[in-house]
Structure formats: C-alpha cells, structure tokens
C-alpha positions in Angstrom: -11.1 -7.1 -17.3 -9.1 -7.0 -14.0 -10.3 -7.3 -10.5 -10.6 -3.6 -10.1 -12.7 -3.3 -13.2 -15.0 -6.0 -12.0 -15.3 -4.3 -8.6 -16.1 -1.0 -10.2 -18.7 -2.5 -12.5 -20.3 -4.2 -9.5 -20.4 -0.9 -7.5 -21.9 0.8 -10.5 -24.6 -1.7 -10.8 -25.5 -1.3 -7.1 -25.4 2.5 -7.2 -27.2 3.1 -10.6 -30.8 2.6 -9.3 -30.2 4.9 -6.4 -28.6 7.6 -8.6 -31.5 7.2 -11.1 -34.2 7.6 -8.4 -32.5 10.6 -6.8 -31.8 12.2 -10.1 -35.4 11.8 -11.3 -36.8 13.3 -8.1 -34.3 16.2 -8.3 -35.0 16.9 -11.9 -38.8 16.7 -11.5 -38.6 19.2 -8.7 -36.2 21.7 -10.2 -37.6 21.8 -13.7 -41.2 21.3 -12.5 -42.0 18.4 -14.8 -43.6 15.0 -14.2 -41.5 12.1 -13.0 -42.0 10.1 -16.2 -40.4 12.8 -18.4 -37.7 13.4 -15.8 -37.0 9.6 -15.6 -36.5 9.5 -19.4 -34.1 12.4 -19.3 -32.1 10.8 -16.5 -31.9 7.6 -18.5 -30.4 9.6 -21.4 -27.9 11.4 -19.1 -26.8 8.1 -17.5 -26.4 6.5 -20.9 -24.2 9.4 -22.1 -22.2 9.3 -18.8 -21.6 5.5 -19.1 -20.3 6.0 -22.6 -18.0 8.8 -21.5 -16.6 6.7 -18.7 -16.1 3.8 -21.0 -14.4 6.0 -23.5 -12.2 7.5 -20.8 -11.2 4.0 -19.7 -10.3 3.0 -23.2 -8.2 6.1 -23.7 -6.5 5.6 -20.3 -5.7 2.0 -21.0 -4.3 2.9 -24.4 -2.1 5.6 -22.9 -0.9 3.2 -20.2 0.1 0.6 -22.8 1.8 3.2 -24.9 3.8 4.4 -21.9 4.9 0.8 -21.2 6.0 0.3 -24.8 7.8 3.7 -24.8 9.6 3.0 -21.5 10.7 -0.4 -22.8 11.9 1.0 -26.1 13.8 3.8 -24.4 15.5 1.3 -22.1 16.5 -1.0 -24.9 17.8 1.7 -27.1 19.8 3.3 -24.3 21.5 0.0 -23.6 22.3 -0.3 -27.4 23.8 3.1 -27.5 26.0 2.5 -24.5 27.2 -0.9 -25.9 27.9 0.7 -29.3 30.4 3.1 -27.9 
C-alpha cells in the first residue's frame, strides 16, 4: 500500500466515528426510529460502502496496471514494426 493509501486509510479511521454518529442521528430523526436500530442500519450501510470503495480501488488498480502493460506493448511493437521495414 502506498503513502496515499495509508493517508486515506488514516483519514477514514478518523472520520468514521463522526460519520456514524451523524448518520445515526439523521436516520433516527428522519425515519422516526430509535437510535439503536438506526445505529445498526448505519453500520450495515458503512460496511457496504467500505466494500464498494475497496472494490472500486481494486478495479482502478487493475485498469491502471493494464494500461501500463498496454502502453509498453504498443511502444515495443511499434519499434519492432519500424525496424522491420
């Protein structure tokens, strides 16, 4: 994990309790439910969101690596074609 990944993870750990608390209060008020039930629902939403962010990061890194390989292959094959003529 790079320096940016570590910084993002640290920021997420700092913000998560605040997001959870604010989300619980907001959900409890808007749906008119008790805070215990709202807290459980916010936990589930945060878990799904964390999985989605992790999945997005995995796909992004895969696409980035594929782009590097493709660029390298195109450069190598272009040189081979020019040298062949």
